[in-house]
Biotite code that builds the C-alpha atoms (Angstrom):
import biotite.structure as struc

atoms = struc.array([
    struc.Atom([319.809, 42.372, 35.930], chain_id="A", res_id=1, res_name="UNK", atom_name="CA", element="C"),
    struc.Atom([317.831, 45.307, 34.648], chain_id="A", res_id=2, res_name="UNK", atom_name="CA", element="C"),
    struc.Atom([315.322, 47.622, 36.164], chain_id="A", res_id=3, res_name="UNK", atom_name="CA", element="C"),
    struc.Atom([311.562, 47.512, 36.162], chain_id="A", res_id=4, res_name="UNK", atom_name="CA", element="C"),
    struc.Atom([310.299, 48.804, 32.889], chain_id="A", res_id=5, res_name="UNK", atom_name="CA", element="C"),
    struc.Atom([313.502, 48.144, 30.916], chain_id="A", res_id=6, res_name="UNK", atom_name="CA", element="C"),
    struc.Atom([312.070, 46.399, 27.855], chain_id="A", res_id=7, res_name="UNK", atom_name="CA", element="C"),
    struc.Atom([309.409, 44.727, 29.988], chain_id="A", res_id=8, res_name="UNK", atom_name="CA", element="C"),
    struc.Atom([311.931, 43.144, 32.364], chain_id="A", res_id=9, res_name="UNK", atom_name="CA", element="C"),
    struc.Atom([310.770, 42.371, 35.870], chain_id="A", res_id=10, res_name="UNK", atom_name="CA", element="C"),
    struc.Atom([313.236, 43.519, 38.519], chain_id="A", res_id=11, res_name="UNK", atom_name="CA", element="C"),
    struc.Atom([315.341, 40.899, 40.272], chain_id="A", res_id=12, res_name="UNK", atom_name="CA", element="C"),
    struc.Atom([315.820, 41.055, 44.026], chain_id="A", res_id=13, res_name="UNK", atom_name="CA", element="C"),
    struc.Atom([318.647, 39.010, 45.551], chain_id="A", res_id=14, res_name="UNK", atom_name="CA", element="C"),
    struc.Atom([317.915, 37.669, 49.007], chain_id="A", res_id=15, res_name="UNK", atom_name="CA", element="C"),
    struc.Atom([320.751, 37.651, 51.567], chain_id="A", res_id=16, res_name="UNK", atom_name="CA", element="C"),
    struc.Atom([324.013, 36.265, 50.089], chain_id="A", res_id=17, res_name="UNK", atom_name="CA", element="C"),
    struc.Atom([322.480, 34.809, 46.904], chain_id="A", res_id=18, res_name="UNK", atom_name="CA", element="C"),
    struc.Atom([324.186, 37.268, 44.510], chain_id="A", res_id=19, res_name="UNK", atom_name="CA", element="C"),
    struc.Atom([327.622, 36.854, 46.118], chain_id="A", res_id=20, res_name="UNK", atom_name="CA", element="C"),
    struc.Atom([327.129, 33.082, 46.155], chain_id="A", res_id=21, res_name="UNK", atom_name="CA", element="C"),
    struc.Atom([326.263, 33.066, 42.452], chain_id="A", res_id=22, res_name="UNK", atom_name="CA", element="C"),
    struc.Atom([329.271, 35.245, 41.648], chain_id="A", res_id=23, res_name="UNK", atom_name="CA", element="C"),
    struc.Atom([331.516, 32.641, 43.291], chain_id="A", res_id=24, res_name="UNK", atom_name="CA", element="C"),
    struc.Atom([330.594, 30.115, 40.569], chain_id="A", res_id=25, res_name="UNK", atom_name="CA", element="C"),
    struc.Atom([332.601, 29.717, 37.373], chain_id="A", res_id=26, res_name="UNK", atom_name="CA", element="C"),
    struc.Atom([331.922, 32.167, 34.553], chain_id="A", res_id=27, res_name="UNK", atom_name="CA", element="C"),
    struc.Atom([330.218, 29.415, 32.525], chain_id="A", res_id=28, res_name="UNK", atom_name="CA", element="C"),
    struc.Atom([327.825, 28.544, 35.364], chain_id="A", res_id=29, res_name="UNK", atom_name="CA", element="C"),
    struc.Atom([327.127, 32.241, 36.050], chain_id="A", res_id=30, res_name="UNK", atom_name="CA", element="C"),
    struc.Atom([326.313, 32.782, 32.384], chain_id="A", res_id=31, res_name="UNK", atom_name="CA", element="C"),
    struc.Atom([323.907, 29.827, 32.294], chain_id="A", res_id=32, res_name="UNK", atom_name="CA", element="C"),
    struc.Atom([322.182, 30.852, 35.529], chain_id="A", res_id=33, res_name="UNK", atom_name="CA", element="C"),
    struc.Atom([322.044, 34.488, 34.420], chain_id="A", res_id=34, res_name="UNK", atom_name="CA", element="C"),
    struc.Atom([320.348, 33.505, 31.172], chain_id="A", res_id=35, res_name="UNK", atom_name="CA", element="C"),
    struc.Atom([317.779, 31.428, 33.082], chain_id="A", res_id=36, res_name="UNK", atom_name="CA", element="C"),
    struc.Atom([317.027, 34.397, 35.342], chain_id="A", res_id=37, res_name="UNK", atom_name="CA", element="C"),
    struc.Atom([316.819, 36.708, 32.321], chain_id="A", res_id=38, res_name="UNK", atom_name="CA", element="C"),
    struc.Atom([314.188, 34.426, 30.814], chain_id="A", res_id=39, res_name="UNK", atom_name="CA", element="C"),
    struc.Atom([312.249, 34.596, 34.095], chain_id="A", res_id=40, res_name="UNK", atom_name="CA", element="C"),
    struc.Atom([312.489, 38.409, 33.984], chain_id="A", res_id=41, res_name="UNK", atom_name="CA", element="C"),
    struc.Atom([310.925, 38.294, 30.526], chain_id="A", res_id=42, res_name="UNK", atom_name="CA", element="C"),
    struc.Atom([308.069, 36.141, 31.851], chain_id="A", res_id=43, res_name="UNK", atom_name="CA", element="C"),
    struc.Atom([309.417, 32.891, 30.409], chain_id="A", res_id=44, res_name="UNK", atom_name="CA", element="C"),
    struc.Atom([310.972, 29.769, 31.845], chain_id="A", res_id=45, res_name="UNK", atom_name="CA", element="C"),
    struc.Atom([314.387, 28.343, 30.990], chain_id="A", res_id=46, res_name="UNK", atom_name="CA", element="C"),
    struc.Atom([314.415, 24.740, 29.810], chain_id="A", res_id=47, res_name="UNK", atom_name="CA", element="C"),
    struc.Atom([316.473, 23.756, 32.883], chain_id="A", res_id=48, res_name="UNK", atom_name="CA", element="C"),
    struc.Atom([314.135, 25.522, 35.369], chain_id="A", res_id=49, res_name="UNK", atom_name="CA", element="C"),
    struc.Atom([312.023, 23.028, 37.284], chain_id="A", res_id=50, res_name="UNK", atom_name="CA", element="C"),
    struc.Atom([309.596, 23.439, 40.176], chain_id="A", res_id=51, res_name="UNK", atom_name="CA", element="C"),
    struc.Atom([311.403, 22.736, 43.433], chain_id="A", res_id=52, res_name="UNK", atom_name="CA", element="C"),
    struc.Atom([309.939, 19.785, 45.289], chain_id="A", res_id=53, res_name="UNK", atom_name="CA", element="C"),
    struc.Atom([307.889, 20.690, 48.339], chain_id="A", res_id=54, res_name="UNK", atom_name="CA", element="C"),
    struc.Atom([306.680, 24.091, 47.105], chain_id="A", res_id=55, res_name="UNK", atom_name="CA", element="C"),
    struc.Atom([303.409, 23.319, 45.375], chain_id="A", res_id=56, res_name="UNK", atom_name="CA", element="C"),
    struc.Atom([301.703, 26.449, 44.187], chain_id="A", res_id=57, res_name="UNK", atom_name="CA", element="C"),
    struc.Atom([304.423, 28.729, 45.578], chain_id="A", res_id=58, res_name="UNK", atom_name="CA", element="C"),
    struc.Atom([306.175, 29.287, 42.263], chain_id="A", res_id=59, res_name="UNK", atom_name="CA", element="C"),
    struc.Atom([309.598, 28.250, 43.590], chain_id="A", res_id=60, res_name="UNK", atom_name="CA", element="C"),
    struc.Atom([311.884, 27.048, 40.805], chain_id="A", res_id=61, res_name="UNK", atom_name="CA", element="C"),
    struc.Atom([315.414, 25.762, 40.657], chain_id="A", res_id=62, res_name="UNK", atom_name="CA", element="C"),
    struc.Atom([317.926, 25.716, 37.865], chain_id="A", res_id=63, res_name="UNK", atom_name="CA", element="C"),
    struc.Atom([320.508, 22.952, 38.038], chain_id="A", res_id=64, res_name="UNK", atom_name="CA", element="C"),
    struc.Atom([323.734, 23.309, 36.076], chain_id="A", res_id=65, res_name="UNK", atom_name="CA", element="C"),
    struc.Atom([326.494, 20.723, 35.935], chain_id="A", res_id=66, res_name="UNK", atom_name="CA", element="C"),
    struc.Atom([329.980, 21.986, 35.207], chain_id="A", res_id=67, res_name="UNK", atom_name="CA", element="C"),
    struc.Atom([333.352, 20.279, 35.409], chain_id="A", res_id=68, res_name="UNK", atom_name="CA", element="C"),
    struc.Atom([331.975, 17.381, 37.442], chain_id="A", res_id=69, res_name="UNK", atom_name="CA", element="C"),
    struc.Atom([330.204, 19.654, 39.962], chain_id="A", res_id=70, res_name="UNK", atom_name="CA", element="C"),
    struc.Atom([326.517, 20.543, 40.368], chain_id="A", res_id=71, res_name="UNK", atom_name="CA", element="C"),
    struc.Atom([325.287, 24.083, 41.005], chain_id="A", res_id=72, res_name="UNK", atom_name="CA", element="C"),
    struc.Atom([321.790, 25.307, 41.795], chain_id="A", res_id=73, res_name="UNK", atom_name="CA", element="C"),
    struc.Atom([319.971, 28.617, 41.817], chain_id="A", res_id=74, res_name="UNK", atom_name="CA", element="C"),
    struc.Atom([316.576, 28.785, 43.497], chain_id="A", res_id=75, res_name="UNK", atom_name="CA", element="C"),
    struc.Atom([314.193, 31.635, 42.717], chain_id="A", res_id=76, res_name="UNK", atom_name="CA", element="C"),
    struc.Atom([310.528, 32.457, 42.993], chain_id="A", res_id=77, res_name="UNK", atom_name="CA", element="C"),
    struc.Atom([308.062, 33.847, 40.497], chain_id="A", res_id=78, res_name="UNK", atom_name="CA", element="C"),
    struc.Atom([305.307, 33.841, 43.110], chain_id="A", res_id=79, res_name="UNK", atom_name="CA", element="C"),
    struc.Atom([305.083, 37.628, 42.895], chain_id="A", res_id=80, res_name="UNK", atom_name="CA", element="C"),
    struc.Atom([304.034, 38.745, 39.417], chain_id="A", res_id=81, res_name="UNK", atom_name="CA", element="C"),
    struc.Atom([305.893, 42.071, 39.556], chain_id="A", res_id=82, res_name="UNK", atom_name="CA", element="C"),
    struc.Atom([309.370, 40.756, 40.422], chain_id="A", res_id=83, res_name="UNK", atom_name="CA", element="C"),
    struc.Atom([311.757, 37.803, 40.545], chain_id="A", res_id=84, res_name="UNK", atom_name="CA", element="C"),
    struc.Atom([313.349, 36.928, 43.883], chain_id="A", res_id=85, res_name="UNK", atom_name="CA", element="C"),
    struc.Atom([316.544, 34.872, 43.919], chain_id="A", res_id=86, res_name="UNK", atom_name="CA", element="C"),
    struc.Atom([316.432, 32.911, 47.147], chain_id="A", res_id=87, res_name="UNK", atom_name="CA", element="C"),
    struc.Atom([319.574, 30.794, 47.109], chain_id="A", res_id=88, res_name="UNK", atom_name="CA", element="C"),
    struc.Atom([322.586, 29.880, 44.974], chain_id="A", res_id=89, res_name="UNK", atom_name="CA", element="C"),
    struc.Atom([324.714, 26.946, 46.042], chain_id="A", res_id=90, res_name="UNK", atom_name="CA", element="C"),
    struc.Atom([326.953, 24.121, 44.967], chain_id="A", res_id=91, res_name="UNK", atom_name="CA", element="C"),
    struc.Atom([325.564, 20.708, 45.750], chain_id="A", res_id=92, res_name="UNK", atom_name="CA", element="C"),
    struc.Atom([328.215, 18.975, 47.819], chain_id="A", res_id=93, res_name="UNK", atom_name="CA", element="C"),
    struc.Atom([326.685, 15.522, 48.237], chain_id="A", res_id=94, res_name="UNK", atom_name="CA", element="C"),
    struc.Atom([327.893, 12.953, 45.748], chain_id="A", res_id=95, res_name="UNK", atom_name="CA", element="C"),
    struc.Atom([324.963, 10.610, 46.386], chain_id="A", res_id=96, res_name="UNK", atom_name="CA", element="C"),
    struc.Atom([321.311, 11.212, 45.629], chain_id="A", res_id=97, res_name="UNK", atom_name="CA", element="C"),
    struc.Atom([319.570, 14.216, 44.174], chain_id="A", res_id=98, res_name="UNK", atom_name="CA", element="C"),
    struc.Atom([317.755, 15.318, 47.321], chain_id="A", res_id=99, res_name="UNK", atom_name="CA", element="C"),
    struc.Atom([318.406, 18.894, 48.401], chain_id="A", res_id=100, res_name="UNK", atom_name="CA", element="C"),
    struc.Atom([319.997, 18.983, 51.873], chain_id="A", res_id=101, res_name="UNK", atom_name="CA", element="C"),
    struc.Atom([317.718, 20.083, 54.735], chain_id="A", res_id=102, res_name="UNK", atom_name="CA", element="C"),
    struc.Atom([319.919, 23.093, 55.580], chain_id="A", res_id=103, res_name="UNK", atom_name="CA", element="C"),
    struc.Atom([319.409, 24.391, 52.036], chain_id="A", res_id=104, res_name="UNK", atom_name="CA", element="C"),
    struc.Atom([315.638, 23.780, 52.197], chain_id="A", res_id=105, res_name="UNK", atom_name="CA", element="C"),
    struc.Atom([315.512, 25.641, 55.526], chain_id="A", res_id=106, res_name="UNK", atom_name="CA", element="C"),
    struc.Atom([317.445, 28.518, 53.969], chain_id="A", res_id=107, res_name="UNK", atom_name="CA", element="C"),
    struc.Atom([315.041, 28.674, 51.009], chain_id="A", res_id=108, res_name="UNK", atom_name="CA", element="C"),
    struc.Atom([312.083, 28.683, 53.440], chain_id="A", res_id=109, res_name="UNK", atom_name="CA", element="C"),
    struc.Atom([313.557, 31.547, 55.470], chain_id="A", res_id=110, res_name="UNK", atom_name="CA", element="C"),
    struc.Atom([314.438, 33.575, 52.388], chain_id="A", res_id=111, res_name="UNK", atom_name="CA", element="C"),
    struc.Atom([311.013, 33.000, 50.849], chain_id="A", res_id=112, res_name="UNK", atom_name="CA", element="C"),
    struc.Atom([309.526, 34.572, 53.984], chain_id="A", res_id=113, res_name="UNK", atom_name="CA", element="C"),
    struc.Atom([311.978, 37.491, 53.634], chain_id="A", res_id=114, res_name="UNK", atom_name="CA", element="C"),
    struc.Atom([311.005, 37.858, 49.969], chain_id="A", res_id=115, res_name="UNK", atom_name="CA", element="C"),
    struc.Atom([307.321, 37.983, 50.885], chain_id="A", res_id=116, res_name="UNK", atom_name="CA", element="C"),
    struc.Atom([307.939, 40.714, 53.477], chain_id="A", res_id=117, res_name="UNK", atom_name="CA", element="C"),
    struc.Atom([310.123, 42.667, 51.045], chain_id="A", res_id=118, res_name="UNK", atom_name="CA", element="C"),
    struc.Atom([307.559, 42.362, 48.276], chain_id="A", res_id=119, res_name="UNK", atom_name="CA", element="C"),
    struc.Atom([304.776, 43.669, 50.522], chain_id="A", res_id=120, res_name="UNK", atom_name="CA", element="C"),
    struc.Atom([306.893, 46.724, 51.447], chain_id="A", res_id=121, res_name="UNK", atom_name="CA", element="C"),
    struc.Atom([308.092, 47.224, 47.861], chain_id="A", res_id=122, res_name="UNK", atom_name="CA", element="C"),
    struc.Atom([304.639, 47.087, 46.278], chain_id="A", res_id=123, res_name="UNK", atom_name="CA", element="C"),
    struc.Atom([303.250, 49.438, 48.930], chain_id="A", res_id=124, res_name="UNK", atom_name="CA", element="C"),
    struc.Atom([305.776, 52.105, 47.901], chain_id="A", res_id=125, res_name="UNK", atom_name="CA", element="C"),
    struc.Atom([306.288, 51.185, 44.240], chain_id="A", res_id=126, res_name="UNK", atom_name="CA", element="C"),
    struc.Atom([304.108, 53.103, 41.804], chain_id="A", res_id=127, res_name="UNK", atom_name="CA", element="C"),
    struc.Atom([302.413, 50.690, 39.451], chain_id="A", res_id=128, res_name="UNK", atom_name="CA", element="C"),
    struc.Atom([302.617, 51.610, 35.761], chain_id="A", res_id=129, res_name="UNK", atom_name="CA", element="C"),
    struc.Atom([299.418, 52.928, 34.220], chain_id="A", res_id=130, res_name="UNK", atom_name="CA", element="C"),
    struc.Atom([297.827, 50.997, 31.421], chain_id="A", res_id=131, res_name="UNK", atom_name="CA", element="C"),
    struc.Atom([298.265, 52.534, 28.001], chain_id="A", res_id=132, res_name="UNK", atom_name="CA", element="C"),
    struc.Atom([295.046, 53.491, 26.219], chain_id="A", res_id=133, res_name="UNK", atom_name="CA", element="C"),
])
């Protein structure tokens, strides 16, 4: 996804299996999700990125992409201004309702806690860029 400082891109950190899970999607879905994450790296928000219900103020967003009759989701957080953390990538299996299954919500919760711990360690050792005069 790019490294910190590459054309102003924020680094992307993939929590647990999220990168492998995303790579298991079709090329078209991967491309769409990758573009949404690229926009987040640039400080923007993809048109399909929406705040995930239940995470007020936490900066947790999800991108939903429908492809070939299936629905795919990528959940990420912009809570930390220096980096993007991808928390979960999954295919929605339920054919009824739009509610995210509890097991996926629990996974997002656990990975958000992991992201917070990682970010604290990363920022403690990561040299912040100096402001240009």
